DOKE-323858 format. One record per residue (C-alpha): residue in one letter; chain; x, y, z. Coordinates in steps of 0.001 Angstrom, whole numbers. Each point is the difference from the previous one (the first is absolute). Example, Ala and Ser with C-alpha at 12.3 -4.5 7.8 and 13.67 -1.06 7.14 Angstrom:
! residues 2
<node rest="A" kette="A" c1="12300" c2="-4500" c3="7800"/>
<node rest="S" kette="A" c1="1370" c2="3440" c3="-660"/>
! end
This chain:
! residues 279
<node rest="M" kette="A" c1="237460" c2="210744" c3="-101529"/>
<node rest="K" kette="A" c1="-1817" c2="-2460" c3="-2282"/>
<node rest="K" kette="A" c1="-2362" c2="-1038" c3="2798"/>
<node rest="L" kette="A" c1="-656" c2="3657" c3="832"/>
<node rest="L" kette="A" c1="-871" c2="774" c3="-3629"/>
<node rest="T" kette="A" c1="-2271" c2="-3039" c3="-128"/>
<node rest="R" kette="A" c1="-1982" c2="1411" c3="2928"/>
<node rest="I" kette="A" c1="0" c2="3597" c3="-1221"/>
<node rest="M" kette="A" c1="-882" c2="-457" c3="-3695"/>
<node rest="P" kette="A" c1="-3561" c2="-1327" c3="520"/>
<node rest="I" kette="A" c1="-777" c2="2932" c3="2290"/>
<node rest="F" kette="A" c1="1474" c2="2378" c3="-2577"/>
<node rest="Y" kette="A" c1="-2293" c2="-1462" c3="-2667"/>
<node rest="G" kette="A" c1="-2965" c2="294" c3="2349"/>
<node rest="Q" kette="A" c1="662" c2="3664" c3="737"/>
<node rest="W" kette="A" c1="456" c2="650" c3="-3714"/>
<node rest="L" kette="A" c1="-3401" c2="-1576" c3="-686"/>
<node rest="N" kette="A" c1="-1546" c2="2137" c3="2759"/>
<node rest="F" kette="A" c1="1334" c2="3051" c3="-1853"/>
<node rest="V" kette="A" c1="-1000" c2="-1082" c3="-3520"/>
<node rest="V" kette="A" c1="-3563" c2="-872" c3="1023"/>
<node rest="L" kette="A" c1="-606" c2="3639" c3="1006"/>
<node rest="F" kette="A" c1="313" c2="1004" c3="-3670"/>
<node rest="D" kette="A" c1="-869" c2="-3120" c3="-2005"/>
<node rest="K" kette="A" c1="-1879" c2="-2907" c3="1582"/>
<node rest="Q" kette="A" c1="160" c2="-2167" c3="-3110"/>
<node rest="K" kette="A" c1="3741" c2="472" c3="-341"/>
<node rest="A" kette="A" c1="581" c2="-828" c3="3657"/>
<node rest="A" kette="A" c1="-2073" c2="-3174" c3="-339"/>
<node rest="Q" kette="A" c1="1861" c2="-1033" c3="-3142"/>
<node rest="I" kette="A" c1="3399" c2="502" c3="1635"/>
<node rest="A" kette="A" c1="-1086" c2="-1874" c3="3113"/>
<node rest="F" kette="A" c1="-1174" c2="-2992" c3="-2029"/>
<node rest="D" kette="A" c1="3144" c2="63" c3="-2166"/>
<node rest="I" kette="A" c1="2131" c2="-223" c3="3132"/>
<node rest="F" kette="A" c1="-2162" c2="-2791" c3="1422"/>
<node rest="C" kette="A" c1="-35" c2="-2076" c3="-3210"/>
<node rest="T" kette="A" c1="3693" c2="337" c3="-899"/>
<node rest="I" kette="A" c1="1833" c2="-3320" c3="343"/>
<node rest="R" kette="A" c1="3417" c2="104" c3="1656"/>
<node rest="K" kette="A" c1="774" c2="-3705" c3="431"/>
<node rest="G" kette="A" c1="-886" c2="-3281" c3="-1653"/>
<node rest="R" kette="A" c1="2395" c2="-122" c3="-2947"/>
<node rest="V" kette="A" c1="1784" c2="-3288" c3="-625"/>
<node rest="R" kette="A" c1="2989" c2="-486" c3="2278"/>
<node rest="P" kette="A" c1="3109" c2="-1930" c3="-1132"/>
<node rest="E" kette="A" c1="-886" c2="-3053" c3="2078"/>
<node rest="Q" kette="A" c1="-3472" c2="-106" c3="-1610"/>
<node rest="K" kette="A" c1="1105" c2="319" c3="-3611"/>
<node rest="N" kette="A" c1="768" c2="-3622" c3="-921"/>
<node rest="F" kette="A" c1="-3275" c2="-1340" c3="1371"/>
<node rest="L" kette="A" c1="-2057" c2="2558" c3="-1930"/>
<node rest="D" kette="A" c1="2038" c2="-40" c3="-3210"/>
<node rest="A" kette="A" c1="-481" c2="-3756" c3="-304"/>
<node rest="A" kette="A" c1="-3787" c2="435" c3="-74"/>
<node rest="K" kette="A" c1="-378" c2="3102" c3="-2208"/>
<node rest="F" kette="A" c1="-2996" c2="-639" c3="-2218"/>
<node rest="S" kette="A" c1="-1091" c2="3170" c3="-1771"/>
<node rest="V" kette="A" c1="-11" c2="3782" c3="235"/>
<node rest="E" kette="A" c1="-3554" c2="1301" c3="-207"/>
<node rest="E" kette="A" c1="-820" c2="3607" c3="-899"/>
<node rest="V" kette="A" c1="-2708" c2="1364" c3="2298"/>
<node rest="I" kette="A" c1="-811" c2="3740" c3="118"/>
<node rest="E" kette="A" c1="3321" c2="855" c3="-1699"/>
<node rest="Q" kette="A" c1="1948" c2="-1956" c3="2596"/>
<node rest="H" kette="A" c1="1997" c2="-3157" c3="-601"/>
<node rest="I" kette="A" c1="-1032" c2="-2703" c3="2452"/>
<node rest="Q" kette="A" c1="2304" c2="-2951" c3="514"/>
<node rest="A" kette="A" c1="-1825" c2="-3329" c3="244"/>
<node rest="Y" kette="A" c1="1369" c2="-3314" c3="1254"/>
<node rest="R" kette="A" c1="-1177" c2="-3565" c3="-478"/>
<node rest="W" kette="A" c1="749" c2="-3370" c3="1531"/>
<node rest="P" kette="A" c1="-1993" c2="-2421" c3="-2215"/>
<node rest="G" kette="A" c1="-1988" c2="-2931" c3="1322"/>
<node rest="S" kette="A" c1="-2800" c2="-2307" c3="-1142"/>
<node rest="K" kette="A" c1="-2571" c2="1163" c3="2563"/>
<node rest="E" kette="A" c1="-2050" c2="3197" c3="21"/>
<node rest="T" kette="A" c1="1638" c2="3421" c3="-79"/>
<node rest="V" kette="A" c1="670" c2="1825" c3="3269"/>
<node rest="L" kette="A" c1="796" c2="3725" c3="-154"/>
<node rest="L" kette="A" c1="2196" c2="1520" c3="2733"/>
<node rest="L" kette="A" c1="-163" c2="3670" c3="1061"/>
<node rest="H" kette="A" c1="2739" c2="1501" c3="2169"/>
<node rest="G" kette="A" c1="-342" c2="2897" c3="2417"/>
<node rest="W" kette="A" c1="1238" c2="3587" c3="358"/>
<node rest="E" kette="A" c1="3694" c2="613" c3="-789"/>
<node rest="S" kette="A" c1="589" c2="-3702" c3="-672"/>
<node rest="N" kette="A" c1="161" c2="-2150" c3="-3142"/>
<node rest="T" kette="A" c1="-718" c2="-3508" c3="-1255"/>
<node rest="H" kette="A" c1="3046" c2="-1424" c3="1810"/>
<node rest="R" kette="A" c1="-1967" c2="210" c3="3273"/>
<node rest="W" kette="A" c1="-1948" c2="-3073" c3="-1183"/>
<node rest="R" kette="A" c1="3067" c2="-2258" c3="-392"/>
<node rest="N" kette="A" c1="-1016" c2="-2411" c3="2803"/>
<node rest="L" kette="A" c1="-3606" c2="-318" c3="-1120"/>
<node rest="I" kette="A" c1="1094" c2="-396" c3="-3623"/>
<node rest="K" kette="A" c1="2133" c2="-3023" c3="909"/>
<node rest="K" kette="A" c1="-2946" c2="-1499" c3="1878"/>
<node rest="L" kette="A" c1="-2388" c2="636" c3="-2916"/>
<node rest="Q" kette="A" c1="2515" c2="-1483" c3="-2443"/>
<node rest="G" kette="A" c1="82" c2="-3137" c3="2110"/>
<node rest="H" kette="A" c1="-3748" c2="-321" c3="-599"/>
<node rest="D" kette="A" c1="328" c2="769" c3="-3739"/>
<node rest="F" kette="A" c1="-2005" c2="3248" c3="-41"/>
<node rest="D" kette="A" c1="457" c2="2402" c3="-2907"/>
<node rest="I" kette="A" c1="1401" c2="3088" c3="1721"/>
<node rest="L" kette="A" c1="-263" c2="3544" c3="-1376"/>
<node rest="A" kette="A" c1="1230" c2="3217" c3="1636"/>
<node rest="F" kette="A" c1="992" c2="3547" c3="-905"/>
<node rest="D" kette="A" c1="1819" c2="2921" c3="1544"/>
<node rest="A" kette="A" c1="-2401" c2="2860" c3="705"/>
<node rest="P" kette="A" c1="648" c2="3398" c3="-1590"/>
<node rest="A" kette="A" c1="3151" c2="1611" c3="1490"/>
<node rest="H" kette="A" c1="1009" c2="-3306" c3="1589"/>
<node rest="G" kette="A" c1="2478" c2="-2734" c3="-862"/>
<node rest="N" kette="A" c1="822" c2="-30" c3="-3717"/>
<node rest="S" kette="A" c1="-3063" c2="2023" c3="-1022"/>
<node rest="T" kette="A" c1="153" c2="3663" c3="-991"/>
<node rest="G" kette="A" c1="-1665" c2="2927" c3="1754"/>
<node rest="E" kette="A" c1="466" c2="2148" c3="3081"/>
<node rest="M" kette="A" c1="-3342" c2="-157" c3="1803"/>
<node rest="L" kette="A" c1="-2628" c2="-2479" c3="1132"/>
<node rest="H" kette="A" c1="-3492" c2="149" c3="1475"/>
<node rest="V" kette="A" c1="-2723" c2="-2635" c3="233"/>
<node rest="P" kette="A" c1="-2035" c2="1046" c3="-3091"/>
<node rest="L" kette="A" c1="3189" c2="13" c3="-2106"/>
<node rest="Y" kette="A" c1="1003" c2="-3394" c3="1385"/>
<node rest="A" kette="A" c1="-3535" c2="-1256" c3="-680"/>
<node rest="H" kette="A" c1="110" c2="1250" c3="-3593"/>
<node rest="T" kette="A" c1="3231" c2="-1930" c3="-529"/>
<node rest="L" kette="A" c1="-1499" c2="-3039" c3="1719"/>
<node rest="R" kette="A" c1="-3063" c2="190" c3="-2250"/>
<node rest="H" kette="A" c1="2270" c2="-300" c3="-3054"/>
<node rest="F" kette="A" c1="1401" c2="-3303" c3="1305"/>
<node rest="L" kette="A" c1="-3367" c2="-1342" c3="1155"/>
<node rest="E" kette="A" c1="-1569" c2="587" c3="-3412"/>
<node rest="K" kette="A" c1="2975" c2="-1282" c3="-1990"/>
<node rest="Y" kette="A" c1="959" c2="-3090" c3="2023"/>
<node rest="R" kette="A" c1="-3229" c2="-744" c3="1919"/>
<node rest="P" kette="A" c1="1502" c2="-1516" c3="3179"/>
<node rest="K" kette="A" c1="-2319" c2="-2015" c3="2253"/>
<node rest="S" kette="A" c1="1626" c2="1178" c3="3236"/>
<node rest="V" kette="A" c1="1748" c2="3119" c3="1308"/>
<node rest="V" kette="A" c1="2340" c2="90" c3="2999"/>
<node rest="A" kette="A" c1="802" c2="3526" c3="1173"/>
<node rest="H" kette="A" c1="2130" c2="1594" c3="2705"/>
<node rest="S" kette="A" c1="-722" c2="3274" c3="1809"/>
<node rest="I" kette="A" c1="-1158" c2="2712" c3="-2433"/>
<node rest="G" kette="A" c1="-276" c2="-2700" c3="-2656"/>
<node rest="G" kette="A" c1="-2864" c2="-1422" c3="2058"/>
<node rest="M" kette="A" c1="-1852" c2="3307" c3="53"/>
<node rest="T" kette="A" c1="614" c2="227" c3="-3757"/>
<node rest="I" kette="A" c1="-1611" c2="-3334" c3="-924"/>
<node rest="L" kette="A" c1="-2989" c2="702" c3="2268"/>
<node rest="Y" kette="A" c1="-422" c2="3463" c3="-1522"/>
<node rest="D" kette="A" c1="288" c2="-1425" c3="-3515"/>
<node rest="H" kette="A" c1="-2638" c2="-2625" c3="683"/>
<node rest="F" kette="A" c1="-2287" c2="2720" c3="1372"/>
<node rest="V" kette="A" c1="201" c2="2055" c3="-3207"/>
<node rest="N" kette="A" c1="241" c2="-3065" c3="-2300"/>
<node rest="P" kette="A" c1="-2103" c2="-2736" c3="1652"/>
<node rest="E" kette="A" c1="-20" c2="-2188" c3="-3124"/>
<node rest="S" kette="A" c1="3381" c2="-1698" c3="155"/>
<node rest="S" kette="A" c1="1698" c2="-3332" c3="-677"/>
<node rest="V" kette="A" c1="1304" c2="55" c3="3582"/>
<node rest="E" kette="A" c1="-1644" c2="-2576" c3="2269"/>
<node rest="K" kette="A" c1="2225" c2="184" c3="3088"/>
<node rest="I" kette="A" c1="1756" c2="2921" c3="1708"/>
<node rest="V" kette="A" c1="2671" c2="-174" c3="2692"/>
<node rest="T" kette="A" c1="1146" c2="3129" c3="1827"/>
<node rest="V" kette="A" c1="2988" c2="168" c3="2346"/>
<node rest="G" kette="A" c1="429" c2="2894" c3="2459"/>
<node rest="S" kette="A" c1="-2247" c2="2240" c3="-2083"/>
<node rest="P" kette="A" c1="-1496" c2="3355" c3="1037"/>
<node rest="C" kette="A" c1="-3676" c2="854" c3="112"/>
<node rest="E" kette="A" c1="-449" c2="3750" c3="539"/>
<node rest="F" kette="A" c1="1785" c2="2533" c3="-2220"/>
<node rest="E" kette="A" c1="-935" c2="2716" c3="2480"/>
<node rest="R" kette="A" c1="2322" c2="-1620" c3="2561"/>
<node rest="F" kette="A" c1="2922" c2="448" c3="-2405"/>
<node rest="M" kette="A" c1="-922" c2="3637" c3="-444"/>
<node rest="H" kette="A" c1="-81" c2="613" c3="3753"/>
<node rest="H" kette="A" c1="3453" c2="-1574" c3="299"/>
<node rest="Y" kette="A" c1="1237" c2="2130" c3="-2908"/>
<node rest="Q" kette="A" c1="-1352" c2="3125" c3="1682"/>
<node rest="E" kette="A" c1="1740" c2="-942" c3="3258"/>
<node rest="I" kette="A" c1="3340" c2="-292" c3="-1796"/>
<node rest="L" kette="A" c1="-206" c2="3214" c3="-2052"/>
<node rest="K" kette="A" c1="-2104" c2="1914" c3="2533"/>
<node rest="F" kette="A" c1="-2034" c2="1814" c3="-2641"/>
<node rest="N" kette="A" c1="-3164" c2="1786" c3="1082"/>
<node rest="K" kette="A" c1="-3737" c2="-563" c3="-507"/>
<node rest="R" kette="A" c1="-51" c2="2188" c3="-3099"/>
<node rest="V" kette="A" c1="2411" c2="-2365" c3="-1762"/>
<node rest="W" kette="A" c1="-1960" c2="-3028" c3="1253"/>
<node rest="K" kette="A" c1="-3261" c2="1394" c3="-1382"/>
<node rest="A" kette="A" c1="1659" c2="899" c3="-3318"/>
<node rest="M" kette="A" c1="1405" c2="-3536" c3="-333"/>
<node rest="N" kette="A" c1="-3337" c2="-1549" c3="938"/>
<node rest="K" kette="A" c1="-1737" c2="2039" c3="-2698"/>
<node rest="R" kette="A" c1="2655" c2="-862" c3="-2581"/>
<node rest="L" kette="A" c1="-405" c2="-3719" c3="664"/>
<node rest="K" kette="A" c1="-3756" c2="351" c3="-469"/>
<node rest="D" kette="A" c1="436" c2="1937" c3="-3243"/>
<node rest="W" kette="A" c1="2751" c2="-2347" c3="-1167"/>
<node rest="F" kette="A" c1="-1443" c2="-3444" c3="731"/>
<node rest="G" kette="A" c1="-3479" c2="599" c3="1383"/>
<node rest="Y" kette="A" c1="778" c2="-781" c3="3654"/>
<node rest="H" kette="A" c1="623" c2="1987" c3="3152"/>
<node rest="F" kette="A" c1="2644" c2="-1405" c3="2367"/>
<node rest="N" kette="A" c1="-2553" c2="-1779" c3="2172"/>
<node rest="E" kette="A" c1="-1706" c2="-1532" c3="-3045"/>
<node rest="F" kette="A" c1="3132" c2="-1683" c3="-1344"/>
<node rest="S" kette="A" c1="-344" c2="-3100" c3="2145"/>
<node rest="S" kette="A" c1="597" c2="-3702" c3="-621"/>
<node rest="A" kette="A" c1="-2882" c2="-727" c3="2381"/>
<node rest="R" kette="A" c1="-2240" c2="1871" c3="-2405"/>
<node rest="F" kette="A" c1="1590" c2="-1649" c3="-3023"/>
<node rest="V" kette="A" c1="-763" c2="-3546" c3="1209"/>
<node rest="A" kette="A" c1="-3575" c2="588" c3="1163"/>
<node rest="N" kette="A" c1="-1383" c2="-1841" c3="-3054"/>
<node rest="N" kette="A" c1="3067" c2="-2097" c3="-825"/>
<node rest="T" kette="A" c1="-1062" c2="-3581" c3="-751"/>
<node rest="K" kette="A" c1="3522" c2="-1369" c3="-582"/>
<node rest="K" kette="A" c1="1679" c2="-2343" c3="2463"/>
<node rest="G" kette="A" c1="2478" c2="1884" c3="2160"/>
<node rest="L" kette="A" c1="2810" c2="-877" c3="2381"/>
<node rest="L" kette="A" c1="1420" c2="2818" c3="2146"/>
<node rest="F" kette="A" c1="3263" c2="-231" c3="1945"/>
<node rest="H" kette="A" c1="1137" c2="2545" c3="2544"/>
<node rest="D" kette="A" c1="2440" c2="-22" c3="2884"/>
<node rest="K" kette="A" c1="-1119" c2="1466" c3="3321"/>
<node rest="L" kette="A" c1="3439" c2="1591" c3="452"/>
<node rest="D" kette="A" c1="102" c2="1592" c3="-3470"/>
<node rest="M" kette="A" c1="1656" c2="3397" c3="560"/>
<node rest="Q" kette="A" c1="-887" c2="1416" c3="-3437"/>
<node rest="V" kette="A" c1="-3655" c2="-908" c3="-457"/>
<node rest="P" kette="A" c1="-2077" c2="-811" c3="3128"/>
<node rest="Y" kette="A" c1="-1605" c2="-3439" c3="-85"/>
<node rest="T" kette="A" c1="-3342" c2="1624" c3="744"/>
<node rest="E" kette="A" c1="-13" c2="1154" c3="-3633"/>
<node rest="S" kette="A" c1="-399" c2="-3604" c3="-1193"/>
<node rest="V" kette="A" c1="-2490" c2="-685" c3="2776"/>
<node rest="R" kette="A" c1="-2158" c2="2811" c3="-1352"/>
<node rest="V" kette="A" c1="226" c2="-1307" c3="-3572"/>
<node rest="H" kette="A" c1="-895" c2="-3503" c3="1157"/>
<node rest="E" kette="A" c1="-3065" c2="1304" c3="1838"/>
<node rest="H" kette="A" c1="-1326" c2="1467" c3="-3248"/>
<node rest="W" kette="A" c1="1024" c2="-2852" c3="-2347"/>
<node rest="K" kette="A" c1="-2373" c2="-2933" c3="380"/>
<node rest="G" kette="A" c1="2116" c2="-2407" c3="-2040"/>
<node rest="S" kette="A" c1="3245" c2="585" c3="1864"/>
<node rest="K" kette="A" c1="2035" c2="-1857" c3="2589"/>
<node rest="L" kette="A" c1="2311" c2="1892" c3="2370"/>
<node rest="V" kette="A" c1="3266" c2="-1457" c3="1316"/>
<node rest="L" kette="A" c1="1678" c2="2011" c3="2767"/>
<node rest="T" kette="A" c1="3598" c2="-791" c3="994"/>
<node rest="E" kette="A" c1="2319" c2="1401" c3="2641"/>
<node rest="G" kette="A" c1="3681" c2="780" c3="-512"/>
<node rest="L" kette="A" c1="249" c2="-435" c3="-3784"/>
<node rest="G" kette="A" c1="170" c2="3730" c3="-761"/>
<node rest="H" kette="A" c1="-1300" c2="1893" c3="-3017"/>
<node rest="S" kette="A" c1="1696" c2="-1950" c3="-2805"/>
<node rest="M" kette="A" c1="-1154" c2="-3484" c3="1057"/>
<node rest="H" kette="A" c1="2361" c2="-2050" c3="-2177"/>
<node rest="Q" kette="A" c1="-133" c2="-2970" c3="2359"/>
<node rest="G" kette="A" c1="-708" c2="-3537" c3="-1135"/>
<node rest="Q" kette="A" c1="-3106" c2="-375" c3="2153"/>
<node rest="V" kette="A" c1="-1633" c2="2896" c3="-1859"/>
<node rest="N" kette="A" c1="1042" c2="-1232" c3="-3445"/>
<node rest="E" kette="A" c1="-1251" c2="-3512" c3="727"/>
<node rest="Q" kette="A" c1="-3429" c2="1352" c3="922"/>
<node rest="I" kette="A" c1="-77" c2="2113" c3="-3140"/>
<node rest="V" kette="A" c1="744" c2="-3009" c3="-2195"/>
<node rest="A" kette="A" c1="-2601" c2="-2113" c3="1798"/>
<node rest="F" kette="A" c1="-2620" c2="2739" c3="-556"/>
<node rest="L" kette="A" c1="858" c2="255" c3="-3707"/>
<node rest="E" kette="A" c1="-319" c2="-3779" c3="-390"/>
<node rest="E" kette="A" c1="-3447" c2="-228" c3="1637"/>
! end
């Protein structure tokens, strides 16, 4: 029964949006984005609690939300870590141990609606606004970001090119927001009217249509040093997304793997990250 409901509910929402859009396009677009941006996973699990509690650093208030920050102090430059969608800072545990071994000063935070932070929703501009708070306050030299965190740091640098950040690492990160929207449409099966209403709302909201919200576009004039990791067998974000970013980012290096998956916690990845940060 649970599996049946899991399959039926998205279609129900899609049909509901198809009905609402006939009477109120703006309302349909708002509901569609609310559903898309609502976070359902990523809170701290019992087995993650001790690791995170030991490193709690501060609770920062950003846009009326309380953002939990963590710190593992070191004598070298500060590295800021950004986790991905429906995850939290615990996902960096392996890299954190490696960075500690090289005495980096490590800073991280749980995104809105994730981990120990408050909130219910997340989207890239909101994540970027939270990121901007930490970049301006703590001025890290490097940022390492997974999945949507990668799109977030590239978007932030596009809108705020003057930054303390000198090096950016992305791991399994997306490039084209429009691809997410096509996947979302496939799941909910809403019609073209809803799509057009959402596309207009995004433009009115943030100044971009779906096809304009692109990491390839964001890095076109990026002069920072970049290191991009992506696995060819990534089932969540196709590796071609990082290929496209790399093609548009002159200062980047692309490392493609095979069989490491989307998370890429493996030692061979972390060792390359550390080596890049120490260059």
